[in-house]
C-alpha positions as CSV (number, residue, x, y, z in Angstrom):
1,M,-95.3,96.6,65.5
2,V,-98.9,97.0,66.2
3,T,-101.6,94.8,65.9
4,V,-104.8,95.1,64.3
5,G,-108.3,94.2,65.2
6,I,-111.4,94.2,62.3
7,D,-114.8,94.3,63.6
8,I,-117.4,93.0,61.0
9,G,-120.7,93.9,63.1
10,T,-124.5,94.2,61.8
11,T,-124.5,98.1,62.3
12,N,-121.1,99.0,61.9
13,S,-117.6,97.5,61.3
14,K,-114.8,98.7,62.8
15,V,-110.7,98.7,62.6
16,G,-108.0,99.4,65.2
17,V,-105.2,99.8,65.7
18,F,-103.0,98.8,68.8
19,A,-100.0,98.6,70.8
20,E,-98.8,95.7,72.3
21,D,-100.3,96.8,75.9
22,G,-103.4,96.8,74.3
23,R,-103.1,100.7,73.7
24,Q,-105.4,102.3,71.7
25,L,-103.7,104.4,68.5
26,A,-106.3,104.4,66.3
27,V,-110.3,103.4,65.2
28,V,-112.0,103.6,61.8
29,S,-115.4,102.9,61.5
30,R,-117.7,102.1,58.3
31,P,-121.3,101.8,58.0
32,T,-122.2,97.9,57.6
33,E,-124.7,98.3,54.5
34,T,-127.5,96.2,54.3
35,L,-129.5,96.3,51.1
36,R,-132.9,94.4,50.3
37,D,-133.7,92.0,47.3
38,E,-137.2,92.6,46.9
39,R,-137.5,90.1,43.9
40,L,-136.5,86.8,46.7
41,G,-137.6,88.9,49.6
42,I,-134.0,88.8,51.7
43,S,-132.0,91.1,53.0
44,Y,-128.3,91.1,51.9
45,Y,-124.8,92.4,52.3
46,D,-122.8,93.7,49.1
47,P,-119.5,91.2,49.3
48,E,-117.6,93.3,47.6
49,R,-118.6,96.5,48.9
50,M,-117.9,95.0,52.6
51,W,-114.3,93.7,51.4
52,G,-113.4,98.0,49.5
53,S,-115.0,99.3,52.9
54,L,-113.0,97.5,55.6
55,Y,-109.8,97.4,53.7
56,S,-109.6,101.4,52.8
57,A,-110.9,101.4,56.7
58,L,-107.5,99.4,57.2
59,K,-105.5,101.8,55.3
60,E,-106.5,104.9,57.2
61,A,-106.5,103.4,60.6
62,L,-102.9,102.7,59.9
63,A,-101.8,105.7,57.6
64,P,-101.2,108.1,60.8
65,L,-98.4,105.4,62.5
66,G,-96.0,106.4,59.3
67,G,-95.6,103.0,57.9
68,V,-95.1,101.2,61.4
69,A,-95.3,97.6,60.6
70,A,-98.7,95.3,61.2
71,A,-97.6,92.0,63.4
72,S,-100.8,90.7,62.9
73,I,-104.6,91.1,61.8
74,G,-107.4,90.3,64.1
75,I,-110.9,89.4,62.1
76,A,-113.9,88.8,64.5
77,S,-117.6,89.0,63.3
78,M,-121.0,88.7,63.7
79,A,-121.4,84.7,63.8
80,E,-123.4,83.3,61.5
81,S,-124.2,85.2,58.6
82,G,-122.1,84.0,55.0
83,L,-121.9,82.9,51.2
84,V,-121.1,80.7,48.7
85,V,-118.1,81.3,47.1
86,E,-116.4,79.6,44.2
87,R,-113.1,77.7,46.1
88,S,-110.6,78.2,42.6
89,T,-111.4,82.2,42.1
90,G,-113.0,83.4,45.3
91,A,-116.1,84.5,43.0
92,P,-119.5,85.1,45.0
93,R,-121.8,82.3,44.2
94,S,-124.8,83.1,46.3
95,P,-126.6,86.0,48.0
96,F,-124.2,87.3,51.3
97,L,-126.8,86.3,54.1
98,P,-127.4,88.0,57.6
99,W,-127.8,86.2,60.9
100,F,-131.0,88.1,61.1
101,D,-132.5,87.0,57.7
102,T,-135.4,84.9,58.8
103,C,-135.6,83.9,55.4
104,S,-134.3,80.2,56.5
105,E,-137.8,79.5,58.4
106,P,-138.6,76.5,56.2
107,Q,-134.6,75.1,56.1
108,S,-134.5,75.0,60.2
109,A,-137.7,73.5,60.1
110,L,-136.7,70.8,57.7
111,I,-133.4,70.0,59.7
112,K,-135.1,69.7,63.1
113,R,-137.4,67.0,61.4
114,E,-134.1,65.4,60.3
115,S,-132.3,65.1,63.2
116,D,-132.8,64.5,67.4
117,P,-132.3,68.2,68.9
118,Y,-130.3,66.7,71.9
119,E,-128.0,64.5,69.8
120,R,-127.4,67.6,67.6
121,F,-126.7,69.7,71.0
122,V,-124.0,67.5,72.4
123,R,-122.3,67.5,69.2
124,S,-122.4,71.3,67.8
125,G,-123.0,73.0,71.3
126,L,-126.2,74.9,69.7
127,H,-130.0,74.8,69.6
128,G,-131.3,74.6,65.8
129,S,-132.3,77.9,64.3
130,F,-132.8,80.5,61.2
131,K,-129.7,82.0,62.1
132,L,-127.7,79.0,61.5
133,G,-125.4,78.7,58.1
134,L,-126.8,75.0,57.1
135,A,-130.5,76.5,57.1
136,K,-129.0,79.5,55.1
137,I,-127.3,76.7,52.8
138,L,-130.0,74.7,52.7
139,W,-132.3,78.1,51.7
140,I,-130.0,79.0,48.8
141,R,-129.7,75.5,47.2
142,E,-133.6,76.5,46.8
143,H,-133.6,79.6,45.6
144,A,-130.0,80.0,44.0
145,P,-129.3,76.3,43.2
146,D,-126.3,77.4,40.5
147,A,-124.5,78.5,43.9
148,L,-124.0,75.1,45.1
149,T,-123.5,72.9,41.9
150,G,-119.6,72.8,40.3
151,G,-116.9,75.1,40.6
152,D,-116.5,73.6,44.5
153,P,-118.3,75.6,46.4
154,V,-117.7,77.0,49.4
155,W,-119.3,78.4,52.5
156,L,-117.3,81.4,54.5
157,S,-118.2,83.7,57.4
158,A,-118.3,87.2,57.3
159,S,-114.4,87.4,58.8
160,S,-113.6,84.4,56.9
161,W,-114.5,86.2,53.5
162,I,-112.2,88.7,54.6
163,A,-109.6,87.0,55.8
164,Y,-109.7,85.1,52.0
165,R,-109.5,88.6,50.6
166,L,-106.8,89.2,52.6
167,T,-104.7,86.4,52.7
168,G,-105.8,83.8,49.5
169,R,-106.5,81.6,51.8
170,M,-110.2,80.0,52.4
171,A,-110.8,79.1,56.4
172,F,-113.1,79.1,59.3
173,D,-111.8,79.0,63.4
174,D,-113.8,77.1,65.9
175,S,-116.1,79.0,67.4
176,L,-117.8,80.5,63.8
177,A,-117.5,76.9,62.3
178,A,-119.9,75.9,64.8
179,R,-122.6,78.5,63.9
180,T,-123.0,77.0,60.9
181,Y,-124.7,73.9,62.9
182,A,-122.3,71.0,60.3
183,Y,-119.2,71.5,62.7
184,R,-118.6,69.2,66.0
185,I,-117.3,70.9,68.5
186,D,-116.9,67.2,70.8
187,R,-114.3,66.8,67.9
188,R,-113.2,69.9,66.6
189,A,-114.0,68.3,62.5
190,W,-116.4,69.1,60.7
191,D,-119.7,66.7,60.9
192,V,-119.0,65.0,57.1
193,E,-121.9,62.7,57.4
194,W,-124.2,65.3,58.5
195,V,-123.7,67.3,55.9
196,R,-123.2,64.7,53.0
197,H,-127.2,63.5,54.6
198,F,-128.7,66.5,53.0
199,G,-126.6,66.1,50.1
200,L,-123.8,69.0,49.8
201,P,-120.5,69.2,48.9
202,E,-118.7,66.7,51.1
203,G,-116.1,69.9,50.7
204,L,-118.5,72.9,51.5
205,F,-116.6,73.7,54.7
206,P,-112.7,74.8,54.3
207,E,-110.4,74.0,57.0
208,A,-111.0,75.1,60.6
209,V,-108.9,76.3,62.8
210,P,-108.2,77.6,66.6
211,G,-109.4,81.2,67.0
212,G,-106.8,83.3,66.3
213,A,-104.2,81.0,64.5
214,P,-102.5,82.4,61.6
215,I,-104.1,81.5,58.0
216,G,-101.2,83.2,55.9
217,G,-99.6,86.5,55.3
218,V,-100.8,89.8,53.7
219,L,-100.9,89.0,49.7
220,P,-98.1,91.3,48.0
221,E,-100.6,93.4,45.8
222,L,-101.8,94.7,49.0
223,C,-99.3,95.5,51.1
224,G,-97.8,98.6,51.7
225,G,-98.8,101.3,54.6
226,G,-97.7,99.2,57.3
227,L,-99.0,96.1,55.7
228,T,-96.1,93.4,54.8
229,S,-96.3,89.5,53.6
230,S,-95.2,89.0,57.0
231,T,-98.1,90.7,58.6
232,Q,-100.2,87.1,59.6
233,V,-103.4,87.6,59.6
234,A,-106.1,85.5,61.8
235,I,-110.0,85.0,62.0
236,A,-110.4,85.7,66.1
237,G,-114.0,84.2,66.0
238,H,-117.6,85.2,66.9
239,D,-117.1,88.1,67.7
240,H,-118.5,88.1,71.7
241,V,-116.0,85.3,72.3
242,A,-113.2,88.0,70.9
243,A,-114.4,91.0,73.3
244,A,-114.2,88.0,76.4
245,L,-110.6,88.1,76.1
246,A,-111.0,91.5,76.0
247,V,-112.3,92.1,79.2
248,G,-110.1,89.1,80.5
249,A,-113.8,86.5,81.0
250,I,-111.4,83.7,79.9
251,R,-111.8,82.1,83.4
252,P,-114.5,79.9,85.0
253,G,-116.2,82.4,86.7
254,A,-116.2,85.5,85.1
255,V,-118.9,86.4,83.0
256,Y,-119.7,89.7,80.6
257,D,-122.7,91.3,79.0
258,S,-122.2,92.8,75.5
259,M,-124.7,95.7,75.1
260,G,-125.6,95.9,71.2
261,T,-127.8,95.7,68.9
262,A,-127.8,91.8,70.1
263,E,-127.3,91.6,73.5
264,T,-125.3,88.4,74.8
265,L,-124.5,87.0,78.4
266,V,-121.0,84.9,77.9
267,G,-119.3,83.1,80.5
268,T,-116.4,80.2,80.4
269,L,-116.3,76.4,81.3
270,D,-113.7,73.9,81.0
271,A,-113.8,72.0,77.7
272,R,-115.9,68.6,78.5
273,E,-119.0,66.2,77.2
274,L,-121.9,68.4,77.0
275,T,-124.6,66.9,78.7
276,R,-128.8,66.9,78.9
277,A,-128.5,69.3,82.2
278,D,-126.6,72.0,79.9
279,Y,-129.2,71.3,76.9
280,E,-132.0,72.3,79.3
281,T,-130.6,75.5,79.9
282,G,-131.5,76.5,76.7
283,L,-127.9,78.4,76.1
284,S,-125.8,77.6,73.5
285,F,-121.8,76.3,73.9
286,G,-118.8,76.8,71.4
287,V,-114.8,76.7,71.1
288,H,-113.5,79.6,73.3
289,I,-110.1,81.1,72.0
290,A,-108.7,80.3,75.0
291,A,-107.0,77.0,75.2
292,G,-108.2,73.8,76.8
293,R,-112.1,76.1,77.4
294,Y,-115.7,76.1,76.1
295,F,-117.7,79.0,76.1
296,W,-121.9,79.4,77.0
297,M,-124.0,82.1,75.7
298,G,-127.1,83.2,75.7
299,G,-128.4,86.0,73.6
300,Q,-131.1,88.6,72.8
301,S,-131.2,89.5,69.0
302,S,-133.8,92.8,69.4
303,S,-132.2,94.5,72.8
304,G,-130.6,97.4,71.7
305,G,-132.8,96.5,68.3
306,S,-135.5,96.9,70.6
307,V,-134.0,100.7,71.8
308,E,-133.8,101.8,68.5
309,W,-137.1,100.7,67.5
310,M,-138.6,102.9,70.2
311,R,-136.5,105.5,68.9
312,D,-137.8,105.2,65.9
313,L,-141.5,105.4,67.4
314,L,-141.4,108.1,69.7
315,G,-139.8,110.8,66.8
316,D,-140.7,112.0,63.6
317,P,-137.8,111.9,62.3
318,A,-136.6,109.4,64.7
319,L,-135.3,110.5,67.9
320,T,-131.4,111.5,68.6
321,Y,-129.3,109.7,70.4
322,E,-129.0,113.0,73.0
323,Q,-133.0,113.2,72.5
324,L,-133.4,109.6,73.6
325,L,-130.9,110.0,76.9
326,A,-133.0,113.1,77.5
327,L,-136.2,111.4,77.3
328,C,-134.8,109.0,80.0
329,D,-133.8,110.7,82.4
330,D,-137.6,112.2,82.6
331,A,-138.3,108.7,83.5
332,A,-139.9,108.1,87.3
333,P,-137.7,106.3,89.6
334,G,-138.5,102.7,90.3
335,P,-140.2,99.7,88.1
336,T,-142.6,101.6,85.6
337,G,-144.8,98.4,86.2
338,I,-145.1,97.5,82.5
339,L,-144.0,94.4,81.4
340,Y,-142.2,94.6,78.2
341,F,-141.0,91.2,76.3
342,P,-138.5,92.0,73.8
343,Y,-139.1,89.1,71.3
344,L,-139.1,91.6,68.0
345,A,-137.0,89.2,66.2
346,G,-138.1,85.8,68.4
347,S,-136.7,84.3,71.4
348,G,-133.2,83.5,72.4
349,A,-131.7,81.7,75.6
350,P,-133.3,79.9,78.0
351,L,-136.3,79.6,76.1
352,P,-135.3,79.6,72.0
353,D,-138.1,80.6,69.7
354,S,-138.1,82.1,66.3
355,H,-142.0,82.4,67.0
356,M,-142.1,84.2,69.6
357,R,-143.4,88.2,69.3
358,A,-142.7,91.5,71.4
359,G,-145.6,92.1,73.6
360,F,-146.3,95.5,75.9
361,V,-148.6,94.2,79.0
362,G,-149.8,96.7,81.9
363,L,-150.2,99.6,79.6
364,A,-152.3,102.6,81.8
365,K,-153.7,106.0,80.1
366,S,-151.5,107.8,82.4
367,H,-148.2,106.1,80.7
368,G,-146.0,108.4,78.3
369,R,-143.2,108.1,76.0
370,A,-140.5,108.2,79.1
371,D,-142.6,105.2,81.0
372,M,-142.6,103.4,77.2
373,L,-139.1,104.2,76.5
374,K,-138.0,102.5,80.3
375,A,-140.3,99.6,79.9
376,V,-138.6,98.7,77.0
377,L,-134.8,98.8,79.4
378,E,-136.8,97.2,81.6
379,G,-137.9,94.0,79.2
380,T,-134.4,93.5,78.3
381,A,-133.3,93.8,81.5
382,Y,-136.0,91.0,82.6
383,Q,-134.8,88.9,79.6
384,L,-131.3,89.2,80.7
385,E,-132.1,88.0,84.4
386,M,-133.8,85.1,82.9
387,M,-130.4,84.1,81.3
388,K,-128.7,84.6,84.1
389,R,-130.9,82.5,86.0
390,S,-130.3,79.7,83.9
391,A,-126.6,79.9,83.8
392,E,-126.8,79.7,87.3
393,R,-128.0,76.4,87.0
394,L,-124.9,74.9,84.8
395,T,-122.7,77.0,87.1
396,A,-124.1,75.3,90.3
397,G,-123.6,79.2,91.9
398,A,-125.1,83.0,91.9
399,I,-123.9,85.2,89.6
400,E,-123.3,88.3,91.6
401,R,-120.7,89.9,88.7
402,L,-121.2,91.4,85.4
403,L,-118.4,92.5,82.8
404,V,-120.5,94.7,80.7
405,V,-119.4,96.3,77.2
406,G,-120.7,97.5,74.7
407,G,-122.8,100.7,73.0
408,G,-125.6,100.4,75.5
409,T,-123.0,101.0,78.4
410,R,-123.7,104.9,77.2
411,N,-126.9,104.7,78.7
412,P,-127.1,105.6,82.5
413,L,-130.7,104.8,82.6
414,W,-130.4,101.3,81.8
415,L,-127.4,100.2,83.1
416,S,-129.1,101.4,86.5
417,V,-132.4,99.0,85.5
418,K,-129.8,96.3,84.5
419,A,-128.3,96.1,88.0
420,D,-131.4,96.6,89.6
421,I,-133.3,93.8,88.0
422,T,-130.6,91.4,87.9
423,G,-129.4,92.2,91.3
424,C,-125.6,92.4,89.8
425,E,-123.1,94.4,90.5
426,L,-121.8,95.9,87.1
427,A,-118.4,96.7,86.4
428,L,-117.5,98.3,83.2
429,P,-113.9,97.9,81.9
430,G,-112.0,101.0,80.5
431,V,-111.9,98.9,77.2
432,P,-113.6,101.5,74.9
433,E,-113.2,98.8,71.7
434,A,-113.8,95.5,73.1
435,T,-114.4,93.3,70.3
436,L,-111.6,95.2,68.3
437,L,-109.5,94.5,71.3
438,G,-110.2,91.5,71.6
439,A,-109.9,90.4,67.7
440,A,-106.3,92.0,68.5
441,L,-105.3,90.2,71.4
442,A,-106.1,86.8,69.4
443,A,-104.3,87.6,66.1
444,G,-101.1,88.8,68.6
445,V,-101.7,85.2,70.4
446,G,-101.3,83.6,67.4
447,A,-98.3,85.5,66.1
448,G,-96.2,84.9,69.0
449,L,-96.4,88.4,70.6
450,Y,-98.0,87.1,73.9
451,A,-97.1,83.2,75.0
452,D,-101.3,82.7,75.4
453,A,-104.7,84.3,75.9
454,E,-104.1,84.5,79.3
455,Q,-100.3,86.5,79.0
456,A,-102.0,89.0,76.5
457,V,-105.1,89.7,78.9
458,E,-102.7,90.7,81.3
459,A,-100.2,92.9,78.9
460,A,-103.7,94.3,77.8
461,R,-104.8,95.6,81.2
462,A,-101.6,96.7,82.8
463,G,-101.3,98.6,79.4
464,L,-104.9,100.2,80.0
465,A,-104.1,100.7,83.4
466,A,-101.0,102.9,82.9
467,G,-102.9,104.7,80.3
468,G,-105.8,105.6,83.1
469,A,-108.5,103.8,82.0
470,A,-110.5,102.5,84.9
471,T,-113.3,100.1,85.7
472,R,-116.1,101.9,86.8
473,T,-119.1,99.8,89.2
474,I,-122.8,100.3,89.2
475,A,-124.6,98.6,92.1
476,P,-128.1,97.8,92.5
477,D,-130.5,99.8,94.7
478,A,-132.1,97.1,97.2
479,T,-135.4,99.1,97.3
480,R,-136.0,99.1,93.8
481,A,-134.1,95.5,92.8
482,A,-136.8,93.9,95.4
483,A,-139.7,95.8,93.5
484,Y,-138.4,94.3,90.2
485,R,-138.1,90.7,91.5
486,A,-141.3,90.9,92.2
487,L,-142.7,91.9,88.7
488,Y,-140.5,89.9,87.7
489,E,-141.1,86.6,89.5
490,R,-145.3,87.3,89.3
491,G,-145.3,88.6,85.7
492,Y,-142.7,88.6,83.4
493,E,-141.3,84.3,84.0
494,P,-145.1,83.2,84.6
495,L,-146.4,85.0,81.3
496,Q,-143.9,83.0,79.3
497,A,-146.3,80.1,78.8
498,P,-149.2,81.9,78.0
499,L,-147.3,83.9,75.1
500,R,-145.6,81.1,74.0
501,A,-148.7,79.0,73.4
502,F,-150.4,82.0,71.6
503,F,-147.4,82.1,69.3
504,A,-146.9,78.4,68.9
505,G,-147.0,77.9,65.1
506,G,-146.6,81.5,64.5
């Protein structure tokens, strides 16, 4: 028996096959194709293309195993992307909107006017944003009203959509349900009164289940090549929460940093009533895959995105990744003295503000391409430090070690800068595909391969160690760390207020 993980990402979507001990047996990647509707002014996904691409990747990943049956499939995804479908047929009824599309800014503003932000936070664990599902649903009602009238419409996340196509059952897991802004994490239930307030159908959201809980077996017409009707499909939830399981960050005190297109800092706390102090951290909270726990999370949507932006700007055509790394090698040691504010798509925690924009402060004629690139790496690390300091207020203790995963870990300069600016030891677990493995482990727990999340973590840790995987660590340099701390405290943090005042109101 093997277990499978699916990771539906912003840039790429992947399928991974794993042994019960966490050893990676196969990985297949496909681009996540983002399309553009100029008439509506939106980005969108084609739901049929997404399903076809992932199903073919699933079959390809299982093919080399010679018919070995998959015990379970766990599906993790970007959090807020979704679409409206018809309950009886599953036919798409609306555009499939990605989390990053800002079309729902006006609807987000409406939601904020209709509620007390703190009350909503206590119920949902979230701060209002254009990204959230409810704002996107209200945009759909305005621009594609037929999607929500008649036919018993249902809102599905990206994970829910693929799970439905595999099983014929519509569901959410707790972590993705919360990202709609219509789910109460304090009650583990849809906020029907809140949904009714906006005149939306009360049955718009399907059943919400714990992350990793099986929702059904694979449909008979899809079976074969390692898929059987006994293969249990589960929604493993928010991609960053799934990754937490793979790296063992499921207990309070363990904090990990996921470096992708967006960057996210994630920690764990015991489930409890949220407070005003929690609200003021600017962090978001949700239901963890590990039973009885919440996760806290802070994100910056343009971390790796800023690097991609610079890759395009600094070359024509865009720099290859090899050229990018070579340019990093040309950067002078120590701080550039440039402050880059990585807000190409607004700012996240601890000061969420969709109107914020990116900027450079401190440029001189002497600065070259390598300096500009390094300044972008520094700016994303300054933002991470700001999130870390906010999290330290939540945990009432210093964060001195970060587990780091994601594509950004392949850039040595970025890791060095991150260690120096945060003052943290960075630990890079030998987990090549953390979200995929975490999704597979979550589904394995649901299918009974492991007794609980803790046993899944230990099984994977032992298997990875037996396979030669080792954790690599990067320590901060004391001299550089002191210089960066001065720049952060004299420049990056104090400049937040005037920049926000300048960009207030868009």
